[in-house]
C-alpha positions in Angstrom: 0.0 0.0 0.0 1.1 3.6 -0.7 -1.4 6.1 0.6 -0.2 9.5 1.7 -3.5 10.7 3.1 -3.6 8.2 6.0 -3.0 9.4 9.6 -2.4 7.4 12.8 -2.9 8.8 16.3 -0.9 7.3 19.2 -1.8 7.9 22.8 1.3 6.9 24.8 1.2 6.0 28.5 3.8 4.3 30.7 2.2 2.0 33.2 1.7 -0.7 30.5 5.2 -0.7 29.2 7.2 -3.9 29.8 9.4 -3.6 32.9 7.4 -0.8 34.5 5.8 -1.9 37.8 6.2 1.1 40.2 5.9 4.8 39.8 9.1 5.1 41.9 10.9 4.0 38.8 10.3 7.4 37.3 12.9 8.7 39.8 15.1 5.7 40.2 15.3 4.7 36.5 14.2 7.8 34.8 16.1 7.6 31.6 15.5 3.8 31.2 11.7 4.0 31.6 11.5 7.1 29.3 13.4 5.3 26.7 11.3 2.2 27.1 8.1 4.2 26.6 9.7 5.9 23.5 10.8 2.6 22.0 7.4 0.9 22.4 5.9 3.7 20.5 8.6 3.6 17.9 7.8 -0.1 17.4 4.2 0.8 16.6 5.3 3.5 14.2 7.6 1.1 12.4 4.8 -1.3 12.0 2.5 1.3 10.5 5.1 2.5 8.1 6.0 -1.0 7.0 2.4 -1.4 5.7 1.6 2.1 4.3 2.7 5.6 4.0 1.2 7.6 6.9 1.3 10.7 9.0 1.9 9.9 12.7 0.8 12.0 15.7 2.0 10.9 19.1 0.5 12.2 22.4 2.7 12.0 25.5 0.0 11.2 28.0 1.7 10.3 31.2 2.2 12.5 34.3 3.8 15.8 33.3 3.5 14.7 29.7 7.2 15.2 29.0 8.3 11.6 29.1 9.0 10.6 25.5 12.5 11.4 24.4 11.9 13.6 21.3 15.4 13.1 19.8 14.8 9.3 19.9 11.3 9.3 18.7 10.8 8.1 15.1 11.5 11.0 12.8 8.3 10.5 10.9 6.2 11.3 14.0 4.9 14.6 15.4 4.9 14.8 19.2 2.2 16.5 21.4 3.8 17.1 24.8 3.3 19.2 27.9 0.0 20.4 29.4 -2.7 21.2 30.2 -3.9 21.0 26.7 -7.3 20.6 25.0 -8.7 17.1 25.0 -6.0 15.7 27.3 -4.9 12.2 26.4 -6.5 12.4 23.0 -5.2 15.8 22.0 -4.1 15.2 18.4 -6.9 12.8 17.5 -9.3 15.7 16.6 -7.6 16.5 13.3 -7.8 13.9 10.5 -6.7 10.7 12.1 -8.0 7.5 10.6 -7.1 5.2 13.5 -5.9 5.4 17.0 -3.5 3.3 19.2 -3.1 3.3 23.0 0.4 2.1 23.9 1.5 1.4 27.4 -2.0 1.4 28.9 -3.4 0.1 32.2 -6.5 -1.3 33.8 -9.3 0.6 35.6 -9.4 0.8 39.4 -10.5 -2.4 41.0 -9.7 -4.7 38.0 -6.5 -6.0 39.5 -3.9 -4.7 37.0 -0.4 -3.3 37.4 -0.7 0.3 38.8 -4.5 0.4 38.1 -6.1 3.8 38.2 -8.2 6.2 36.1 -6.8 9.6 35.1 -5.6 10.3 38.7 -4.4 7.7 41.1 -4.3 10.3 43.9 -7.9 11.5 43.6 -10.2 9.1 41.8 -11.2 5.7 43.1 -13.8 4.9 40.5 -15.4 6.3 37.3 -18.6 4.9 35.8 -20.6 5.6 32.6 -24.2 4.7 32.9 -23.4 2.6 35.9 -20.5 0.7 34.2 -17.0 1.1 35.7 -14.5 2.3 33.1 -10.8 3.1 32.8 -8.7 5.3 30.7 -8.6 3.1 27.7 -12.4 3.0 27.4 -12.7 6.8 28.1 -10.0 7.6 25.5 -11.7 5.3 23.0 -15.0 7.1 23.6 -13.3 10.5 23.1 -11.5 9.3 20.0 -14.7 7.9 18.6 -16.3 11.3 18.9 -13.7 12.4 16.2 -14.4 9.2 14.2 -11.1 7.6 15.2 -11.5 3.9 16.2 -9.1 2.3 18.6 -7.3 -0.3 16.6 -4.4 -1.4 18.9 -3.8 -1.4 22.7 -0.8 -2.6 24.6 -0.6 -3.3 28.4 -0.7 -6.2 30.9 -2.8 -9.3 30.7 -5.5 -8.0 33.1 -6.2 -5.1 30.7 -6.6 -7.5 27.9 -9.3 -9.2 29.9 -11.0 -5.9 30.8 -11.3 -4.9 27.1 -12.5 -8.3 25.7 -16.1 -7.3 25.4 -15.7 -3.5 25.1 -13.2 -3.5 22.2 -13.8 -7.0 20.8 -11.9 -6.6 17.5 -9.2 -4.2 18.7 -5.8 -5.9 18.5 -3.8 -6.3 21.7 -0.2 -6.9 22.8 0.5 -8.3 26.3 3.6 -6.6 27.7 3.6 -8.4 31.1 1.6 -10.7 33.4 0.2 -9.0 36.5 1.3 -10.4 39.8 0.0 -7.5 42.0 -0.4 -3.8 42.1 3.3 -3.3 41.8 4.6 -6.6 40.5 4.5 -8.5 37.2 6.2 -11.1 35.2 7.7 -8.9 32.5 8.4 -10.0 28.9 11.7 -8.9 27.4 11.3 -5.5 25.7 12.6 -6.7 22.4 10.0 -9.5 22.2 7.3 -7.0 23.2 8.4 -4.6 20.5 8.4 -7.3 17.8 4.8 -8.0 18.7 3.8 -4.4 18.7 5.4 -3.8 15.3 3.6 -6.8 13.8 0.2 -6.0 15.3 0.5 -2.3 14.3 1.1 -3.4 10.7 -1.8 -5.8 10.8 -4.1 -3.1 12.4 -3.7 -0.6 9.6 -3.9 -3.3 7.0 -7.3 -4.3 8.2 -8.9 -1.0 9.2 -11.7 -1.6 6.8 -13.0 -4.3 9.1 -13.7 -1.8 11.8 -12.9 -1.6 15.5 -16.2 -1.2 17.4 -16.5 0.2 21.0 -19.3 -1.6 22.9 -19.7 1.0 25.7 -23.4 1.9 25.4 -22.9 5.7 25.2 -24.9 6.5 22.1 -27.4 8.7 23.8 -27.6 10.3 27.3 -24.5 9.5 29.4 -24.4 9.8 33.1 -20.9 9.8 34.5 -20.0 9.3 38.2 -16.8 9.9 40.0 -16.0 8.4 43.4 -13.0 10.2 45.0 -10.7 8.9 47.7 -11.5 11.8 49.9 -14.7 13.6 50.7 -13.1 17.1 50.5 -12.2 16.5 46.9 -15.8 15.9 46.2 -16.6 19.0 48.1 -14.6 21.0 45.6 -15.9 19.3 42.5 -19.5 19.7 43.7 -19.1 23.5 43.4 -19.2 23.3 39.6 -22.5 24.0 37.8 -24.7 21.1 37.0 -22.7 18.6 39.1 -24.8 16.3 41.3 -23.6 15.4 44.8 -24.5 11.7 45.2 -22.8 11.0 48.5 -19.9 12.3 50.6 -17.3 11.1 48.1 -19.2 10.7 44.9 -20.4 13.2 42.2 -22.4 12.8 39.0 -22.6 14.6 35.7 -24.9 14.0 32.7 -24.7 15.0 29.0 -25.7 14.0 25.5 -22.2 15.0 24.3 -19.5 12.4 24.8 -16.7 14.8 24.3 -18.2 17.0 27.1 -18.3 14.0 29.3 -14.7 13.1 28.5 -13.6 16.7 29.1 -15.5 16.9 32.4 -13.9 13.7 33.7 -10.4 15.0 32.8 -11.1 18.3 34.6 -12.6 16.5 37.6 -9.4 14.5 38.0 -7.5 17.8 38.8 -9.5 19.2 41.7 
Protein backbone atom coordinates (compact mmCIF):
# COMPACT_ATOMS: atom_id res chain seq x y z
CA UNK A 1 0.00 0.00 0.00
CA UNK A 2 1.14 3.56 -0.66
CA UNK A 3 -1.40 6.05 0.64
CA UNK A 4 -0.17 9.48 1.74
CA UNK A 5 -3.52 10.70 3.10
CA UNK A 6 -3.57 8.25 6.02
CA UNK A 7 -3.02 9.39 9.63
CA UNK A 8 -2.43 7.41 12.82
CA UNK A 9 -2.90 8.84 16.31
CA UNK A 10 -0.94 7.25 19.17
CA UNK A 11 -1.75 7.88 22.83
CA UNK A 12 1.33 6.92 24.82
CA UNK A 13 1.20 6.03 28.52
CA UNK A 14 3.81 4.34 30.70
CA UNK A 15 2.20 1.95 33.20
CA UNK A 16 1.67 -0.72 30.54
CA UNK A 17 5.23 -0.67 29.24
CA UNK A 18 7.19 -3.89 29.84
CA UNK A 19 9.40 -3.64 32.92
CA UNK A 20 7.42 -0.77 34.50
CA UNK A 21 5.83 -1.88 37.78
CA UNK A 22 6.17 1.07 40.17
CA UNK A 23 5.89 4.84 39.83
CA UNK A 24 9.10 5.08 41.90
CA UNK A 25 10.93 3.98 38.76
CA UNK A 26 10.29 7.43 37.27
CA UNK A 27 12.87 8.74 39.76
CA UNK A 28 15.05 5.67 40.22
CA UNK A 29 15.28 4.66 36.55
CA UNK A 30 14.16 7.83 34.81
CA UNK A 31 16.11 7.57 31.55
CA UNK A 32 15.51 3.84 31.17
CA UNK A 33 11.73 4.04 31.57
CA UNK A 34 11.47 7.11 29.33
CA UNK A 35 13.45 5.25 26.67
CA UNK A 36 11.29 2.15 27.12
CA UNK A 37 8.12 4.20 26.56
CA UNK A 38 9.68 5.86 23.52
CA UNK A 39 10.80 2.56 21.99
CA UNK A 40 7.42 0.85 22.44
CA UNK A 41 5.87 3.74 20.51
CA UNK A 42 8.61 3.57 17.88
CA UNK A 43 7.78 -0.10 17.38
CA UNK A 44 4.17 0.82 16.63
CA UNK A 45 5.29 3.51 14.20
CA UNK A 46 7.63 1.11 12.39
CA UNK A 47 4.77 -1.34 12.03
CA UNK A 48 2.46 1.27 10.54
CA UNK A 49 5.08 2.52 8.08
CA UNK A 50 5.96 -1.01 6.99
CA UNK A 51 2.40 -1.37 5.75
CA UNK A 52 1.56 2.07 4.33
CA UNK A 53 2.71 5.65 4.02
CA UNK A 54 1.19 7.62 6.89
CA UNK A 55 1.30 10.72 9.05
CA UNK A 56 1.88 9.87 12.72
CA UNK A 57 0.79 12.01 15.69
CA UNK A 58 1.99 10.89 19.13
CA UNK A 59 0.47 12.20 22.38
CA UNK A 60 2.69 11.97 25.49
CA UNK A 61 -0.04 11.24 28.03
CA UNK A 62 1.71 10.27 31.24
CA UNK A 63 2.19 12.47 34.31
CA UNK A 64 3.77 15.77 33.33
CA UNK A 65 3.51 14.71 29.67
CA UNK A 66 7.22 15.20 29.00
CA UNK A 67 8.35 11.58 29.09
CA UNK A 68 8.98 10.62 25.47
CA UNK A 69 12.54 11.40 24.37
CA UNK A 70 11.94 13.61 21.34
CA UNK A 71 15.38 13.05 19.81
CA UNK A 72 14.85 9.28 19.95
CA UNK A 73 11.26 9.28 18.68
CA UNK A 74 10.82 8.06 15.09
CA UNK A 75 11.52 11.03 12.80
CA UNK A 76 8.26 10.52 10.90
CA UNK A 77 6.23 11.35 14.03
CA UNK A 78 4.94 14.64 15.41
CA UNK A 79 4.88 14.79 19.23
CA UNK A 80 2.21 16.48 21.36
CA UNK A 81 3.78 17.07 24.79
CA UNK A 82 3.26 19.20 27.87
CA UNK A 83 0.00 20.37 29.38
CA UNK A 84 -2.67 21.21 30.22
CA UNK A 85 -3.93 20.98 26.65
CA UNK A 86 -7.33 20.63 24.98
CA UNK A 87 -8.71 17.08 25.05
CA UNK A 88 -5.97 15.75 27.33
CA UNK A 89 -4.85 12.23 26.45
CA UNK A 90 -6.54 12.36 23.04
CA UNK A 91 -5.20 15.77 22.00
CA UNK A 92 -4.12 15.25 18.40
CA UNK A 93 -6.90 12.84 17.48
CA UNK A 94 -9.26 15.69 16.62
CA UNK A 95 -7.56 16.46 13.31
CA UNK A 96 -7.81 13.94 10.51
CA UNK A 97 -6.67 10.69 12.14
CA UNK A 98 -7.97 7.49 10.59
CA UNK A 99 -7.14 5.16 13.48
CA UNK A 100 -5.85 5.36 17.04
CA UNK A 101 -3.48 3.28 19.17
CA UNK A 102 -3.13 3.26 22.97
CA UNK A 103 0.40 2.14 23.85
CA UNK A 104 1.50 1.39 27.44
CA UNK A 105 -2.03 1.44 28.88
CA UNK A 106 -3.36 0.07 32.19
CA UNK A 107 -6.52 -1.27 33.84
CA UNK A 108 -9.27 0.63 35.59
CA UNK A 109 -9.36 0.82 39.40
CA UNK A 110 -10.50 -2.42 41.00
CA UNK A 111 -9.71 -4.67 38.03
CA UNK A 112 -6.46 -5.96 39.45
CA UNK A 113 -3.87 -4.74 36.96
CA UNK A 114 -0.43 -3.27 37.44
CA UNK A 115 -0.72 0.31 38.75
CA UNK A 116 -4.48 0.37 38.14
CA UNK A 117 -6.13 3.81 38.18
CA UNK A 118 -8.20 6.19 36.07
CA UNK A 119 -6.80 9.63 35.13
CA UNK A 120 -5.56 10.35 38.68
CA UNK A 121 -4.37 7.68 41.10
CA UNK A 122 -4.25 10.28 43.88
CA UNK A 123 -7.86 11.52 43.64
CA UNK A 124 -10.19 9.12 41.80
CA UNK A 125 -11.16 5.68 43.09
CA UNK A 126 -13.82 4.88 40.47
CA UNK A 127 -15.41 6.30 37.33
CA UNK A 128 -18.62 4.93 35.81
CA UNK A 129 -20.55 5.61 32.61
CA UNK A 130 -24.24 4.72 32.88
CA UNK A 131 -23.37 2.56 35.87
CA UNK A 132 -20.50 0.69 34.23
CA UNK A 133 -17.01 1.08 35.75
CA UNK A 134 -14.51 2.26 33.14
CA UNK A 135 -10.84 3.09 32.84
CA UNK A 136 -8.67 5.33 30.73
CA UNK A 137 -8.64 3.07 27.68
CA UNK A 138 -12.42 3.01 27.43
CA UNK A 139 -12.71 6.76 28.08
CA UNK A 140 -10.00 7.59 25.55
CA UNK A 141 -11.67 5.29 23.04
CA UNK A 142 -14.98 7.11 23.62
CA UNK A 143 -13.28 10.47 23.14
CA UNK A 144 -11.50 9.34 19.98
CA UNK A 145 -14.71 7.86 18.61
CA UNK A 146 -16.27 11.33 18.90
CA UNK A 147 -13.74 12.37 16.25
CA UNK A 148 -14.44 9.20 14.20
CA UNK A 149 -11.12 7.65 15.24
CA UNK A 150 -11.47 3.95 16.16
CA UNK A 151 -9.10 2.31 18.65
CA UNK A 152 -7.27 -0.32 16.63
CA UNK A 153 -4.43 -1.39 18.93
CA UNK A 154 -3.83 -1.42 22.70
CA UNK A 155 -0.79 -2.63 24.64
CA UNK A 156 -0.56 -3.35 28.38
CA UNK A 157 -0.71 -6.15 30.93
CA UNK A 158 -2.79 -9.31 30.69
CA UNK A 159 -5.47 -7.99 33.06
CA UNK A 160 -6.19 -5.06 30.74
CA UNK A 161 -6.65 -7.47 27.86
CA UNK A 162 -9.32 -9.24 29.94
CA UNK A 163 -10.98 -5.91 30.80
CA UNK A 164 -11.31 -4.93 27.14
CA UNK A 165 -12.48 -8.27 25.70
CA UNK A 166 -16.14 -7.27 25.39
CA UNK A 167 -15.72 -3.51 25.12
CA UNK A 168 -13.23 -3.50 22.24
CA UNK A 169 -13.81 -6.98 20.79
CA UNK A 170 -11.90 -6.58 17.52
CA UNK A 171 -9.16 -4.25 18.73
CA UNK A 172 -5.76 -5.89 18.49
CA UNK A 173 -3.78 -6.31 21.70
CA UNK A 174 -0.19 -6.95 22.80
CA UNK A 175 0.47 -8.30 26.30
CA UNK A 176 3.60 -6.65 27.69
CA UNK A 177 3.62 -8.41 31.09
CA UNK A 178 1.57 -10.68 33.36
CA UNK A 179 0.23 -8.99 36.48
CA UNK A 180 1.29 -10.43 39.84
CA UNK A 181 0.01 -7.54 41.96
CA UNK A 182 -0.45 -3.78 42.08
CA UNK A 183 3.31 -3.27 41.83
CA UNK A 184 4.60 -6.56 40.47
CA UNK A 185 4.54 -8.45 37.18
CA UNK A 186 6.24 -11.14 35.15
CA UNK A 187 7.73 -8.91 32.47
CA UNK A 188 8.39 -9.98 28.91
CA UNK A 189 11.68 -8.88 27.39
CA UNK A 190 11.25 -5.48 25.71
CA UNK A 191 12.65 -6.72 22.39
CA UNK A 192 10.01 -9.48 22.23
CA UNK A 193 7.28 -7.02 23.19
CA UNK A 194 8.35 -4.58 20.48
CA UNK A 195 8.44 -7.28 17.83
CA UNK A 196 4.81 -8.05 18.66
CA UNK A 197 3.82 -4.36 18.74
CA UNK A 198 5.39 -3.81 15.33
CA UNK A 199 3.61 -6.83 13.85
CA UNK A 200 0.23 -5.95 15.34
CA UNK A 201 0.49 -2.30 14.31
CA UNK A 202 1.10 -3.39 10.72
CA UNK A 203 -1.83 -5.80 10.85
CA UNK A 204 -4.08 -3.12 12.37
CA UNK A 205 -3.65 -0.56 9.62
CA UNK A 206 -3.87 -3.25 6.96
CA UNK A 207 -7.32 -4.33 8.20
CA UNK A 208 -8.88 -1.01 9.18
CA UNK A 209 -11.73 -1.59 6.78
CA UNK A 210 -13.04 -4.33 9.11
CA UNK A 211 -13.74 -1.76 11.82
CA UNK A 212 -12.94 -1.64 15.53
CA UNK A 213 -16.22 -1.24 17.45
CA UNK A 214 -16.52 0.21 20.96
CA UNK A 215 -19.29 -1.55 22.91
CA UNK A 216 -19.70 1.02 25.66
CA UNK A 217 -23.40 1.90 25.37
CA UNK A 218 -22.90 5.67 25.20
CA UNK A 219 -24.87 6.48 22.06
CA UNK A 220 -27.45 8.66 23.84
CA UNK A 221 -27.55 10.31 27.30
CA UNK A 222 -24.47 9.51 29.37
CA UNK A 223 -24.39 9.76 33.15
CA UNK A 224 -20.88 9.78 34.54
CA UNK A 225 -20.05 9.34 38.20
CA UNK A 226 -16.76 9.86 40.00
CA UNK A 227 -15.97 8.41 43.40
CA UNK A 228 -13.03 10.16 45.04
CA UNK A 229 -10.67 8.85 47.69
CA UNK A 230 -11.47 11.81 49.94
CA UNK A 231 -14.72 13.64 50.69
CA UNK A 232 -13.09 17.08 50.55
CA UNK A 233 -12.17 16.46 46.89
CA UNK A 234 -15.84 15.86 46.16
CA UNK A 235 -16.63 19.04 48.14
CA UNK A 236 -14.61 21.04 45.61
CA UNK A 237 -15.92 19.27 42.50
CA UNK A 238 -19.53 19.67 43.66
CA UNK A 239 -19.14 23.46 43.39
CA UNK A 240 -19.18 23.27 39.58
CA UNK A 241 -22.49 24.02 37.85
CA UNK A 242 -24.74 21.07 36.99
CA UNK A 243 -22.74 18.63 39.13
CA UNK A 244 -24.84 16.29 41.28
CA UNK A 245 -23.65 15.39 44.76
CA UNK A 246 -24.47 11.70 45.21
CA UNK A 247 -22.80 11.01 48.55
CA UNK A 248 -19.87 12.33 50.56
CA UNK A 249 -17.26 11.09 48.08
CA UNK A 250 -19.25 10.74 44.85
CA UNK A 251 -20.42 13.23 42.22
CA UNK A 252 -22.37 12.82 38.99
CA UNK A 253 -22.64 14.62 35.68
CA UNK A 254 -24.92 14.03 32.68
CA UNK A 255 -24.70 15.03 29.02
CA UNK A 256 -25.67 13.95 25.52
CA UNK A 257 -22.22 15.03 24.30
CA UNK A 258 -19.54 12.37 24.76
CA UNK A 259 -16.69 14.84 24.33
CA UNK A 260 -18.21 17.01 27.05
CA UNK A 261 -18.32 13.97 29.35
CA UNK A 262 -14.69 13.15 28.53
CA UNK A 263 -13.56 16.73 29.14
CA UNK A 264 -15.50 16.91 32.40
CA UNK A 265 -13.85 13.72 33.68
CA UNK A 266 -10.41 15.03 32.75
CA UNK A 267 -11.06 18.30 34.57
CA UNK A 268 -12.58 16.52 37.56
CA UNK A 269 -9.37 14.54 38.04
CA UNK A 270 -7.48 17.78 38.75
CA UNK A 271 -9.48 19.20 41.69
